[in-house]
One Martini backbone bead per residue (centre of mass of N, CA, C, O) as a GRO file, in nm:
protein
  527
    1MET     BB    1  -1.052   2.884   2.095
    2ALA     BB    2  -0.802   2.728   2.020
    3ILE     BB    3  -0.925   2.579   1.778
    4TYR     BB    4  -0.997   2.823   1.608
    5TYR     BB    5  -0.702   2.923   1.556
    6LEU     BB    6  -0.592   2.666   1.434
    7GLN     BB    7  -0.792   2.662   1.192
    8PHE     BB    8  -0.739   2.944   1.077
    9TYR     BB    9  -0.416   2.866   1.032
   10LYS     BB   10  -0.399   2.566   0.917
   11LEU     BB   11  -0.322   2.350   1.096
   12PRO     BB   12  -0.217   2.008   1.118
   13ILE     BB   13  -0.496   1.878   1.236
   14TYR     BB   14  -0.632   1.606   1.434
   15PHE     BB   15  -0.884   1.351   1.516
   16THR     BB   16  -1.023   1.087   1.730
   17ASN     BB   17  -1.179   1.289   1.913
   18PRO     BB   18  -1.333   1.574   2.028
   19SER     BB   19  -1.103   1.589   2.285
   20HIS     BB   20  -0.866   1.534   2.063
   21PHE     BB   21  -0.567   1.694   1.957
   22TYR     BB   22  -0.333   1.700   1.673
   23LEU     BB   23   0.005   1.765   1.585
   24SER     BB   24   0.211   1.692   1.289
   25SER     BB   25   0.436   1.864   1.353
   26PRO     BB   26   0.777   1.854   1.442
   27HIS     BB   27   0.724   2.163   1.584
   28PHE     BB   28   0.498   2.154   1.816
   29TYR     BB   29   0.614   2.295   2.062
   30LEU     BB   30   0.659   2.577   1.946
   31LEU     BB   31   0.380   2.621   1.821
   32SER     BB   32   0.211   2.587   2.075
   33PHE     BB   33   0.337   2.820   2.228
   34LEU     BB   34   0.263   3.046   2.027
   35TYR     BB   35  -0.046   2.998   2.026
   36TYR     BB   36  -0.090   3.035   2.331
   37LEU     BB   37   0.015   3.324   2.335
   38ILE     BB   38  -0.201   3.438   2.150
   39ILE     BB   39  -0.443   3.354   2.318
   40TRP     BB   40  -0.368   3.514   2.567
   41TYR     BB   41  -0.371   3.792   2.431
   42LEU     BB   42  -0.664   3.787   2.332
   43CYS     BB   43  -0.790   3.753   2.607
   44ALA     BB   44  -0.669   4.011   2.734
   45MET     BB   45  -0.782   4.219   2.513
   46LYS     BB   46  -1.096   4.130   2.480
   47ASN     BB   47  -1.105   4.099   2.810
   48LYS     BB   48  -1.116   4.363   3.013
   49ASN     BB   49  -1.246   4.214   3.279
   50LEU     BB   50  -1.006   4.033   3.282
   51PRO     BB   51  -0.783   3.929   3.469
   52PHE     BB   52  -0.454   3.902   3.420
   53LEU     BB   53  -0.397   3.641   3.589
   54ILE     BB   54  -0.607   3.462   3.447
   55ALA     BB   55  -0.477   3.470   3.169
   56ILE     BB   56  -0.215   3.342   3.255
   57LEU     BB   57  -0.332   3.086   3.374
   58PHE     BB   58  -0.460   2.984   3.114
   59SER     BB   59  -0.196   2.959   2.955
   60VAL     BB   60  -0.043   2.766   3.144
   61VAL     BB   61  -0.246   2.535   3.150
   62GLN     BB   62  -0.258   2.486   2.849
   63PHE     BB   63   0.050   2.431   2.807
   64SER     BB   64   0.070   2.193   3.015
   65THR     BB   65  -0.139   2.024   2.805
   66ALA     BB   66   0.002   1.992   2.524
   67GLN     BB   67   0.082   1.693   2.527
   68GLU     BB   68  -0.219   1.603   2.506
   69LEU     BB   69  -0.325   1.785   2.267
   70PHE     BB   70  -0.031   1.751   2.139
   71SER     BB   71   0.086   1.542   1.860
   72PRO     BB   72   0.259   1.354   1.689
   73ALA     BB   73   0.329   1.107   1.530
   74LYS     BB   74   0.389   0.817   1.587
   75PRO     BB   75   0.624   0.617   1.600
   76ALA     BB   76   0.777   0.421   1.398
   77PRO     BB   77   0.745   0.105   1.328
   78LYS     BB   78   0.883  -0.197   1.250
   79TYR     BB   79   0.590  -0.282   1.146
   80GLU     BB   80   0.516  -0.182   0.799
   81VAL     BB   81   0.316  -0.099   0.542
   82ARG     BB   82   0.464   0.053   0.235
   83ALA     BB   83   0.261   0.148  -0.029
   84VAL     BB   84   0.229   0.130  -0.394
   85TRP     BB   85   0.065   0.219  -0.687
   86LEU     BB   86   0.170   0.094  -1.005
   87THR     BB   87   0.060   0.233  -1.300
   88THR     BB   88   0.003   0.102  -1.642
   89LEU     BB   89  -0.240   0.234  -1.728
   90SER     BB   90  -0.159   0.431  -1.985
   91GLY     BB   91   0.108   0.513  -1.829
   92LEU     BB   92   0.063   0.681  -1.567
   93ASP     BB   93   0.341   0.591  -1.419
   94TRP     BB   94   0.406   0.338  -1.613
   95PRO     BB   95   0.514   0.402  -1.912
   96LYS     BB   96   0.626   0.663  -2.121
   97ALA     BB   97   0.796   0.500  -2.285
   98LYS     BB   98   0.831   0.327  -2.588
   99ALA     BB   99   0.926  -0.008  -2.698
  100THR     BB  100   1.042   0.054  -3.031
  101SER     BB  101   1.343   0.039  -2.926
  102ALA     BB  102   1.640   0.008  -2.779
  103ALA     BB  103   1.648   0.294  -2.658
  104ASN     BB  104   1.353   0.295  -2.543
  105ARG     BB  105   1.387   0.050  -2.363
  106GLU     BB  106   1.604   0.177  -2.177
  107GLN     BB  107   1.429   0.415  -2.092
  108GLN     BB  108   1.209   0.246  -1.955
  109LYS     BB  109   1.398   0.129  -1.741
  110ARG     BB  110   1.497   0.395  -1.616
  111GLU     BB  111   1.228   0.494  -1.516
  112LEU     BB  112   1.184   0.268  -1.310
  113CYS     BB  113   1.444   0.310  -1.145
  114GLN     BB  114   1.376   0.594  -1.054
  115ILE     BB  115   1.122   0.525  -0.897
  116LEU     BB  116   1.254   0.317  -0.704
  117ASP     BB  117   1.456   0.513  -0.579
  118GLN     BB  118   1.245   0.701  -0.454
  119LEU     BB  119   1.102   0.489  -0.280
  120LYS     BB  120   1.346   0.401  -0.118
  121ALA     BB  121   1.411   0.686   0.002
  122ALA     BB  122   1.107   0.679   0.143
  123ARG     BB  123   1.066   0.379   0.263
  124ILE     BB  124   0.945   0.192   0.075
  125ASN     BB  125   0.835  -0.176   0.069
  126THR     BB  126   0.585  -0.170  -0.153
  127VAL     BB  127   0.496  -0.293  -0.482
  128LEU     BB  128   0.206  -0.238  -0.683
  129MET     BB  129   0.206  -0.404  -0.986
  130GLN     BB  130   0.065  -0.367  -1.285
  131THR     BB  131   0.002  -0.671  -1.470
  132ARG     BB  132  -0.307  -0.679  -1.498
  133ILE     BB  133  -0.529  -0.495  -1.658
  134ARG     BB  134  -0.742  -0.552  -1.941
  135GLY     BB  135  -0.678  -0.848  -2.066
  136SER     BB  136  -0.373  -0.764  -2.009
  137VAL     BB  137  -0.004  -0.769  -2.012
  138ILE     BB  138   0.363  -0.744  -1.880
  139TYR     BB  139   0.405  -1.041  -1.998
  140PRO     BB  140   0.486  -1.353  -2.134
  141SER     BB  141   0.192  -1.492  -2.224
  142LYS     BB  142  -0.025  -1.779  -2.287
  143ILE     BB  143  -0.313  -1.622  -2.240
  144GLU     BB  144  -0.230  -1.313  -2.284
  145PRO     BB  145  -0.174  -1.011  -2.400
  146TRP     BB  146  -0.010  -0.751  -2.460
  147ASP     BB  147   0.014  -0.439  -2.360
  148VAL     BB  148  -0.007  -0.109  -2.481
  149CYS     BB  149   0.194   0.048  -2.282
  150LEU     BB  150   0.478  -0.055  -2.401
  151THR     BB  151   0.430   0.012  -2.745
  152GLY     BB  152   0.124   0.101  -2.851
  153GLN     BB  153   0.054  -0.221  -2.880
  154PHE     BB  154  -0.116  -0.487  -2.900
  155GLY     BB  155   0.085  -0.782  -2.876
  156LYS     BB  156   0.365  -0.641  -2.842
  157ASP     BB  157   0.691  -0.694  -2.813
  158PRO     BB  158   0.939  -0.517  -2.619
  159GLY     BB  159   1.218  -0.711  -2.580
  160TYR     BB  160   1.120  -0.779  -2.283
  161ASP     BB  161   1.072  -0.844  -1.925
  162PRO     BB  162   0.914  -0.636  -1.714
  163LEU     BB  163   0.857  -0.812  -1.464
  164ALA     BB  164   1.138  -0.926  -1.417
  165PHE     BB  165   1.276  -0.651  -1.394
  166ALA     BB  166   1.109  -0.538  -1.156
  167ILE     BB  167   1.182  -0.755  -0.951
  168GLU     BB  168   1.487  -0.723  -0.951
  169GLU     BB  169   1.493  -0.415  -0.875
  170THR     BB  170   1.328  -0.432  -0.616
  171HIS     BB  171   1.506  -0.641  -0.465
  172ARG     BB  172   1.770  -0.477  -0.479
  173ARG     BB  173   1.613  -0.259  -0.274
  174GLY     BB  174   1.444  -0.434  -0.050
  175MET     BB  175   1.174  -0.488  -0.193
  176GLU     BB  176   0.845  -0.552  -0.275
  177LEU     BB  177   0.651  -0.751  -0.520
  178HIS     BB  178   0.317  -0.706  -0.634
  179ALA     BB  179   0.080  -0.847  -0.834
  180TRP     BB  180  -0.144  -0.661  -1.012
  181VAL     BB  181  -0.488  -0.781  -1.050
  182VAL     BB  182  -0.727  -0.746  -1.273
  183THR     BB  183  -1.031  -0.911  -1.289
  184VAL     BB  184  -1.333  -0.859  -1.408
  185PRO     BB  185  -1.238  -0.660  -1.592
  186SER     BB  186  -1.135  -0.645  -1.934
  187PHE     BB  187  -1.259  -0.445  -2.178
  188LYS     BB  188  -1.313  -0.250  -2.421
  189ILE     BB  189  -1.508  -0.274  -2.689
  190LYS     BB  190  -1.318  -0.100  -2.884
  191ASP     BB  191  -1.053  -0.304  -2.822
  192ALA     BB  192  -1.101  -0.600  -2.915
  193ASP     BB  193  -0.976  -0.589  -3.220
  194LYS     BB  194  -0.666  -0.515  -3.105
  195MET     BB  195  -0.575  -0.791  -2.926
  196GLY     BB  196  -0.601  -1.048  -3.076
  197PRO     BB  197  -0.586  -1.401  -3.034
  198LYS     BB  198  -0.571  -1.364  -2.696
  199CYS     BB  199  -0.839  -1.272  -2.666
  200LEU     BB  200  -1.103  -1.343  -2.466
  201LEU     BB  201  -1.321  -1.321  -2.694
  202LYS     BB  202  -1.173  -1.574  -2.845
  203THR     BB  203  -1.114  -1.792  -2.613
  204HIS     BB  204  -1.375  -1.689  -2.392
  205PRO     BB  205  -1.676  -1.572  -2.466
  206GLU     BB  206  -1.865  -1.719  -2.245
  207LEU     BB  207  -1.749  -1.526  -1.993
  208LEU     BB  208  -1.889  -1.274  -2.115
  209LYS     BB  209  -2.006  -0.931  -2.050
  210LYS     BB  210  -2.198  -0.664  -2.120
  211HIS     BB  211  -2.114  -0.333  -1.969
  212ASN     BB  212  -2.168  -0.075  -2.104
  213ASP     BB  213  -1.829  -0.022  -2.243
  214SER     BB  214  -1.778  -0.331  -2.144
  215TYR     BB  215  -1.608  -0.615  -2.055
  216TYR     BB  216  -1.700  -0.900  -1.845
  217LEU     BB  217  -1.674  -1.109  -1.615
  218ASP     BB  218  -1.870  -1.379  -1.498
  219PRO     BB  219  -1.877  -1.486  -1.172
  220GLY     BB  220  -2.114  -1.715  -1.206
  221LEU     BB  221  -1.925  -1.868  -1.377
  222PRO     BB  222  -1.730  -2.147  -1.347
  223GLY     BB  223  -1.486  -2.042  -1.544
  224SER     BB  224  -1.385  -1.773  -1.417
  225ASP     BB  225  -1.212  -1.875  -1.183
  226ASP     BB  226  -1.017  -2.051  -1.351
  227TYR     BB  227  -0.903  -1.823  -1.522
  228LEU     BB  228  -0.780  -1.649  -1.293
  229VAL     BB  229  -0.607  -1.874  -1.172
  230SER     BB  230  -0.425  -1.918  -1.423
  231ILE     BB  231  -0.286  -1.644  -1.406
  232CYS     BB  232  -0.170  -1.665  -1.118
  233LYS     BB  233  -0.009  -1.926  -1.169
  234GLU     BB  234   0.173  -1.812  -1.385
  235ILE     BB  235   0.308  -1.595  -1.213
  236VAL     BB  236   0.404  -1.766  -0.964
  237SER     BB  237   0.567  -1.989  -1.127
  238LEU     BB  238   0.759  -1.773  -1.304
  239TYR     BB  239   0.774  -1.572  -1.049
  240ASP     BB  240   0.927  -1.366  -0.778
  241VAL     BB  241   0.683  -1.299  -0.615
  242ASP     BB  242   0.527  -1.166  -0.307
  243GLY     BB  243   0.244  -1.109  -0.461
  244ILE     BB  244  -0.115  -1.095  -0.485
  245HIS     BB  245  -0.320  -0.825  -0.626
  246PHE     BB  246  -0.648  -0.749  -0.603
  247ASP     BB  247  -0.866  -0.600  -0.841
  248TYR     BB  248  -1.193  -0.586  -0.881
  249ILE     BB  249  -1.323  -0.802  -0.667
  250ARG     BB  250  -1.618  -0.755  -0.828
  251TYR     BB  251  -1.879  -0.590  -0.899
  252PRO     BB  252  -2.001  -0.351  -1.068
  253GLU     BB  253  -2.119  -0.077  -1.110
  254ASN     BB  254  -2.440  -0.096  -1.122
  255ALA     BB  255  -2.525  -0.409  -1.064
  256GLY     BB  256  -2.829  -0.420  -1.139
  257GLY     BB  257  -2.739  -0.413  -1.466
  258PHE     BB  258  -2.615  -0.681  -1.467
  259PRO     BB  259  -2.617  -0.955  -1.716
  260ASP     BB  260  -2.698  -1.237  -1.493
  261GLY     BB  261  -2.978  -1.383  -1.513
  262THR     BB  262  -2.912  -1.652  -1.652
  263THR     BB  263  -2.700  -1.747  -1.452
  264TYR     BB  264  -2.883  -1.749  -1.202
  265LYS     BB  265  -3.095  -1.947  -1.310
  266LYS     BB  266  -2.879  -2.185  -1.341
  267TYR     BB  267  -2.692  -2.138  -1.045
  268GLY     BB  268  -2.862  -2.021  -0.786
  269GLY     BB  269  -3.106  -2.156  -0.702
  270LYS     BB  270  -3.225  -2.065  -0.366
  271GLN     BB  271  -3.075  -1.815  -0.370
  272ALA     BB  272  -3.008  -1.516  -0.320
  273LYS     BB  273  -2.860  -1.298  -0.527
  274THR     BB  274  -2.673  -1.160  -0.324
  275ASP     BB  275  -2.545  -1.417  -0.206
  276TRP     BB  276  -2.450  -1.539  -0.472
  277ARG     BB  277  -2.255  -1.314  -0.550
  278ARG     BB  278  -2.071  -1.333  -0.303
  279ASP     BB  279  -1.994  -1.632  -0.352
  280ASN     BB  280  -1.852  -1.587  -0.623
  281ILE     BB  281  -1.622  -1.409  -0.519
  282THR     BB  282  -1.523  -1.602  -0.297
  283ARG     BB  283  -1.447  -1.838  -0.485
  284ILE     BB  284  -1.211  -1.695  -0.621
  285VAL     BB  285  -1.043  -1.645  -0.369
  286LYS     BB  286  -1.020  -1.936  -0.267
  287LYS     BB  287  -0.887  -2.063  -0.522
  288THR     BB  288  -0.641  -1.878  -0.530
  289HIS     BB  289  -0.525  -1.930  -0.254
  290LYS     BB  290  -0.479  -2.233  -0.291
  291ALA     BB  291  -0.298  -2.223  -0.547
  292ILE     BB  292  -0.059  -2.040  -0.438
  293LYS     BB  293   0.007  -2.205  -0.174
  294ILE     BB  294   0.102  -2.458  -0.320
  295LEU     BB  295   0.337  -2.321  -0.465
  296LYS     BB  296   0.364  -2.042  -0.257
  297PRO     BB  297   0.309  -1.970   0.074
  298TRP     BB  298   0.451  -1.667   0.080
  299VAL     BB  299   0.237  -1.555  -0.092
  300ARG     BB  300   0.053  -1.276  -0.095
  301LEU     BB  301  -0.293  -1.215  -0.045
  302SER     BB  302  -0.456  -0.935  -0.189
  303CYS     BB  303  -0.674  -0.638  -0.164
  304SER     BB  304  -0.911  -0.371  -0.298
  305PRO     BB  305  -1.156  -0.267  -0.145
  306VAL     BB  306  -1.398  -0.101  -0.064
  307GLY     BB  307  -1.368   0.145   0.188
  308LYS     BB  308  -1.662   0.046   0.271
  309PHE     BB  309  -1.811  -0.217   0.395
  310LYS     BB  310  -2.037  -0.095   0.594
  311ASP     BB  311  -2.242  -0.013   0.808
  312THR     BB  312  -2.227   0.135   1.103
  313ARG     BB  313  -2.344   0.219   1.409
  314ARG     BB  314  -2.284   0.548   1.342
  315PHE     BB  315  -2.233   0.506   1.022
  316SER     BB  316  -2.300   0.569   0.698
  317ALA     BB  317  -2.218   0.468   0.364
  318ARG     BB  318  -2.422   0.586   0.153
  319GLY     BB  319  -2.448   0.308  -0.046
  320TRP     BB  320  -2.121   0.279  -0.058
  321ASN     BB  321  -2.022  -0.062  -0.059
  322ALA     BB  322  -1.900  -0.379  -0.046
  323TYR     BB  323  -2.133  -0.578   0.043
  324THR     BB  324  -2.405  -0.454  -0.119
  325ALA     BB  325  -2.302  -0.314  -0.394
  326VAL     BB  326  -2.043  -0.546  -0.483
  327TYR     BB  327  -2.004  -0.824  -0.320
  328GLN     BB  328  -1.791  -0.792  -0.068
  329ASP     BB  329  -1.648  -1.020   0.179
  330ALA     BB  330  -1.374  -0.914   0.317
  331GLN     BB  331  -1.395  -0.986   0.621
  332GLY     BB  332  -1.454  -1.288   0.565
  333TRP     BB  333  -1.175  -1.352   0.440
  334LEU     BB  334  -1.023  -1.310   0.702
  335ARG     BB  335  -1.179  -1.506   0.883
  336ASP     BB  336  -1.117  -1.759   0.668
  337GLY     BB  337  -0.810  -1.732   0.557
  338ILE     BB  338  -0.812  -1.609   0.225
  339MET     BB  339  -0.657  -1.347   0.337
  340ASP     BB  340  -0.361  -1.152   0.415
  341MET     BB  341  -0.461  -0.863   0.292
  342LEU     BB  342  -0.579  -0.520   0.317
  343CYS     BB  343  -0.658  -0.234   0.071
  344PRO     BB  344  -0.860  -0.010   0.123
  345MET     BB  345  -1.038   0.239  -0.063
  346MET     BB  346  -0.978   0.549   0.116
  347TYR     BB  347  -1.094   0.815  -0.077
  348PHE     BB  348  -1.125   1.008   0.190
  349GLN     BB  349  -1.292   1.219   0.438
  350GLY     BB  350  -1.362   1.228   0.747
  351ASP     BB  351  -1.662   1.050   0.802
  352HIS     BB  352  -1.562   0.864   0.554
  353PHE     BB  353  -1.300   0.753   0.714
  354TYR     BB  354  -1.255   0.700   1.027
  355PRO     BB  355  -1.485   0.491   1.100
  356PHE     BB  356  -1.389   0.282   0.873
  357ALA     BB  357  -1.107   0.231   0.972
  358ALA     BB  358  -1.195   0.119   1.246
  359ASP     BB  359  -1.364  -0.116   1.133
  360TRP     BB  360  -1.139  -0.272   0.999
  361GLN     BB  361  -0.966  -0.312   1.256
  362GLU     BB  362  -1.195  -0.459   1.429
  363ASN     BB  363  -1.199  -0.675   1.152
  364CYS     BB  364  -0.900  -0.833   1.097
  365TYR     BB  365  -0.811  -1.116   1.220
  366GLY     BB  366  -0.483  -1.065   1.231
  367ARG     BB  367  -0.467  -0.882   0.978
  368PRO     BB  368  -0.364  -0.661   0.757
  369ILE     BB  369  -0.439  -0.311   0.746
  370VAL     BB  370  -0.409  -0.104   0.432
  371PRO     BB  371  -0.487   0.188   0.362
  372GLY     BB  372  -0.601   0.368   0.096
  373LEU     BB  373  -0.478   0.671  -0.039
  374GLY     BB  374  -0.599   0.971  -0.210
  375ILE     BB  375  -0.344   1.152  -0.338
  376TYR     BB  376  -0.471   1.262  -0.607
  377PHE     BB  377  -0.646   1.489  -0.451
  378LEU     BB  378  -0.407   1.700  -0.432
  379SER     BB  379  -0.459   1.780  -0.703
  380PRO     BB  380  -0.570   2.049  -0.888
  381ARG     BB  381  -0.712   1.844  -1.103
  382GLU     BB  382  -0.889   1.757  -0.875
  383LYS     BB  383  -0.955   1.846  -0.533
  384ASP     BB  384  -0.731   2.010  -0.381
  385TRP     BB  385  -0.604   1.912  -0.137
  386ASP     BB  386  -0.472   1.930   0.152
  387LEU     BB  387  -0.212   1.790   0.316
  388GLY     BB  388  -0.359   1.759   0.594
  389VAL     BB  389  -0.545   1.528   0.519
  390ILE     BB  390  -0.320   1.309   0.500
  391GLN     BB  391  -0.181   1.356   0.768
  392ARG     BB  392  -0.421   1.287   0.949
  393GLU     BB  393  -0.457   0.999   0.843
  394LEU     BB  394  -0.180   0.890   0.911
  395CYS     BB  395  -0.188   0.947   1.217
  396TYR     BB  396  -0.439   0.779   1.276
  397LEU     BB  397  -0.344   0.499   1.181
  398ARG     BB  398  -0.113   0.480   1.387
  399GLU     BB  399  -0.270   0.535   1.646
  400GLN     BB  400  -0.470   0.272   1.582
  401GLY     BB  401  -0.278   0.026   1.459
  402LEU     BB  402  -0.235   0.015   1.178
  403GLN     BB  403  -0.025  -0.174   0.923
  404GLY     BB  404  -0.056   0.077   0.715
  405GLN     BB  405   0.008   0.207   0.375
  406ALA     BB  406  -0.146   0.329   0.068
  407TYR     BB  407  -0.074   0.472  -0.260
  408PHE     BB  408  -0.286   0.676  -0.477
  409ARG     BB  409  -0.035   0.725  -0.672
  410SER     BB  410   0.293   0.723  -0.740
  411GLN     BB  411   0.324   1.004  -0.883
  412PHE     BB  412   0.213   1.178  -0.634
  413LEU     BB  413   0.468   1.111  -0.470
  414THR     BB  414   0.726   1.156  -0.659
  415GLU     BB  415   0.619   1.466  -0.723
  416ASN     BB  416   0.546   1.611  -0.452
  417THR     BB  417   0.257   1.662  -0.374
  418LYS     BB  418   0.229   1.914  -0.150
  419GLY     BB  419   0.487   1.764   0.002
  420LEU     BB  420   0.460   1.452   0.063
  421TYR     BB  421   0.739   1.330   0.022
  422ASP     BB  422   0.883   1.498   0.236
  423TYR     BB  423   0.713   1.405   0.475
  424VAL     BB  424   0.761   1.095   0.469
  425LYS     BB  425   1.075   1.101   0.461
  426THR     BB  426   1.128   1.297   0.726
  427ALA     BB  427   0.872   1.218   0.932
  428TYR     BB  428   0.709   0.936   0.889
  429TYR     BB  429   0.985   0.785   0.755
  430PRO     BB  430   1.283   0.776   0.924
  431TYR     BB  431   1.272   0.458   0.882
  432PRO     BB  432   1.268   0.152   0.826
  433ALA     BB  433   1.050  -0.133   0.739
  434LEU     BB  434   0.870  -0.419   0.810
  435LEU     BB  435   0.683  -0.672   0.737
  436PRO     BB  436   0.440  -0.842   0.849
  437PRO     BB  437   0.424  -1.145   0.957
  438MET     BB  438   0.313  -1.477   0.845
  439THR     BB  439   0.230  -1.672   1.103
  440TRP     BB  440  -0.008  -1.847   0.970
  441GLU     BB  441   0.215  -1.997   0.785
  442SER     BB  442   0.485  -1.901   0.954
  443SER     BB  443   0.716  -1.903   1.264
  444SER     BB  444   0.989  -1.973   1.173
  445ARG     BB  445   1.324  -1.926   1.194
  446PRO     BB  446   1.594  -1.837   1.055
  447ASP     BB  447   1.904  -1.833   1.003
  448ALA     BB  448   2.185  -1.690   1.100
  449PRO     BB  449   2.417  -1.487   1.002
  450GLU     BB  450   2.763  -1.490   0.912
  451VAL     BB  451   2.975  -1.230   1.008
  452LYS     BB  452   3.216  -1.026   0.826
  453GLU     BB  453   3.495  -0.812   0.843
  454GLU     BB  454   3.621  -0.583   0.585
  455ARG     BB  455   3.878  -0.430   0.437
  456THR     BB  456   3.857  -0.193   0.140
  457GLY     BB  457   4.015   0.055   0.272
  458PRO     BB  458   4.131   0.318   0.444
  459THR     BB  459   3.793   0.409   0.505
  460THR     BB  460   3.680   0.114   0.444
  461ALA     BB  461   3.405  -0.123   0.482
  462CYS     BB  462   3.277  -0.475   0.513
  463LEU     BB  463   2.995  -0.669   0.527
  464ARG     BB  464   2.987  -1.032   0.532
  465TRP     BB  465   2.781  -1.312   0.401
  466GLU     BB  466   2.618  -1.592   0.387
  467PRO     BB  467   2.369  -1.733   0.251
  468VAL     BB  468   2.023  -1.749   0.314
  469LYS     BB  469   1.768  -1.917   0.236
  470ASP     BB  470   1.527  -1.717   0.120
  471CYS     BB  471   1.670  -1.426   0.189
  472ARG     BB  472   1.690  -1.140   0.361
  473TYR     BB  473   1.831  -0.828   0.505
  474VAL     BB  474   1.918  -0.677   0.824
  475VAL     BB  475   2.060  -0.365   0.915
  476TYR     BB  476   2.224  -0.267   1.213
  477ALA     BB  477   2.276   0.043   1.419
  478ASN     BB  478   2.477   0.135   1.718
  479LYS     BB  479   2.626   0.242   2.014
  480GLN     BB  480   2.527   0.007   2.137
  481MET     BB  481   2.600  -0.292   2.350
  482PRO     BB  482   2.394  -0.442   2.212
  483VAL     BB  483   2.203  -0.430   1.950
  484ASP     BB  484   1.874  -0.318   1.910
  485THR     BB  485   1.637  -0.500   1.712
  486SER     BB  486   1.357  -0.368   1.826
  487ASP     BB  487   1.462  -0.097   1.715
  488PRO     BB  488   1.383   0.082   1.429
  489ALA     BB  489   1.609   0.310   1.450
  490ASN     BB  490   1.846   0.081   1.379
  491ILE     BB  491   1.772   0.073   1.089
  492VAL     BB  492   1.943   0.091   0.784
  493THR     BB  493   1.868  -0.179   0.608
  494VAL     BB  494   1.724  -0.352   0.328
  495THR     BB  495   1.854  -0.658   0.174
  496SER     BB  496   1.970  -0.892  -0.091
  497GLN     BB  497   2.246  -0.870  -0.006
  498CYS     BB  498   2.581  -1.002   0.123
  499GLU     BB  499   2.633  -0.684   0.187
  500TYR     BB  500   2.799  -0.399   0.371
  501SER     BB  501   2.889  -0.072   0.325
  502TYR     BB  502   3.130   0.150   0.497
  503ASN     BB  503   3.250   0.409   0.696
  504LEU     BB  504   3.502   0.377   0.917
  505LEU     BB  505   3.539   0.660   1.034
  506SER     BB  506   3.244   0.720   1.109
  507SER     BB  507   3.193   0.467   1.286
  508THR     BB  508   3.414   0.540   1.493
  509LEU     BB  509   3.319   0.824   1.579
  510LEU     BB  510   3.019   0.698   1.652
  511ASN     BB  511   3.039   0.413   1.776
  512LEU     BB  512   2.955   0.168   1.593
  513ASN     BB  513   2.733  -0.103   1.579
  514PHE     BB  514   2.659  -0.431   1.440
  515LYS     BB  515   2.377  -0.598   1.275
  516VAL     BB  516   2.255  -0.916   1.135
  517THR     BB  517   1.965  -1.032   0.964
  518ALA     BB  518   1.725  -1.264   0.871
  519LEU     BB  519   1.462  -1.274   0.606
  520ASP     BB  520   1.196  -1.429   0.525
  521ARG     BB  521   0.917  -1.474   0.315
  522PHE     BB  522   0.720  -1.436   0.579
  523GLY     BB  523   0.890  -1.228   0.788
  524ASN     BB  524   1.095  -1.380   0.944
  525GLU     BB  525   1.336  -1.342   1.205
  526SER     BB  526   1.635  -1.370   1.310
  527GLN     BB  527   1.896  -1.362   1.540
   0.00000   0.00000   0.00000
């Protein structure tokens, strides 16, 4: 009966199993009391034969167990990936302005800074920036042409380096930038003639296959993996990216119709075609992982596999899964140590979501699982989900110990669709978080910064320290001394700067003490 009334009034409840329900509102104590009072009243009024004292007893017992039945999201942990996909395809998230003049170019930059400011304010720590779109890129590449999103024309120089600018501005705000690389899909057939002399159809036509309305790289051809590796090596060697994020590292939808029969006949040997296809995708991942780790071992390799790996013991993936439908052995990549993080595209709800999120976590092999949430479905133009759908999923992920969340896509967060931005900023992410360290690459701590305090004005002061090589910094503050750096509630900010300014009067009145630590590129923190 309690659950009936909670559902009727559409309170944001979610469940981890049928016997436990949780309320994600920050005011859950008051709300639970009010709802149990209503339930008591209804019981007393509707059941005339029920003794009044039994009704009171029912209400008291129920409310006394409210702590078990109702709980907000678990407190935010110190280590958590909080990512957004920033989509440049067709300028969906950015850019809206085209860099066709000096003024428009500056407007394009301001747009990006505004988005990054909003993400920083919401305590997002990872930006997955779409860098290779569909056979075209947002940086001056020697391999592929400029993408149309920047100027409205393929191959046209926007007059600046958008990737370098994005990295600088993201790092300035203490966040990471991972270059999002779309892998197997290349471009629409209708766009091929517009892409100029660097178009893949002109430089390596032998690697492409037509499928439906697009060209795709054929993963079974030996040159396809080398081509994708060359793009990743170009990005990692020239730019200070924190990660390479693979998208569409799989065969296309309706893969049964993909025209790779000749390739299979030539290279498949005695393997079953399904196993051969999975091995082709794995070969690309393995070669890329090796190449980028040789260049910069701290660069994280991640990808966004299909949201259901395969059928679980209790739930069917209903035909659409990573392993058998599109030949992604994503959990095997974690097991074999050739992938640092997974962001499975879990754009579902209900039993399409929860059991498969649990399956990813149970098979994470010590690497972060950061489910991608389909927040675009909150839009009335899409599926018009209630905010509670995403709230329940967020609370479940943290309850079950998954190491973060990713939002598809940025615009639906920054535009506060259904109040999501307000929720994550004020309730779900009350303080900053650090990315889980890649201890499998390095576990040694950097040197601690030597901090000095300087008065900069009548009521202002500044903490300053000498740079620690290849590090960012975490500033902590608390009334206690020494400041507990294990408590994430004490994190004030994560910064790439070697100083932190604060109001001396406020810090004195609040009796605040400060600590500063260094954070290396692997995520290891100093003393």
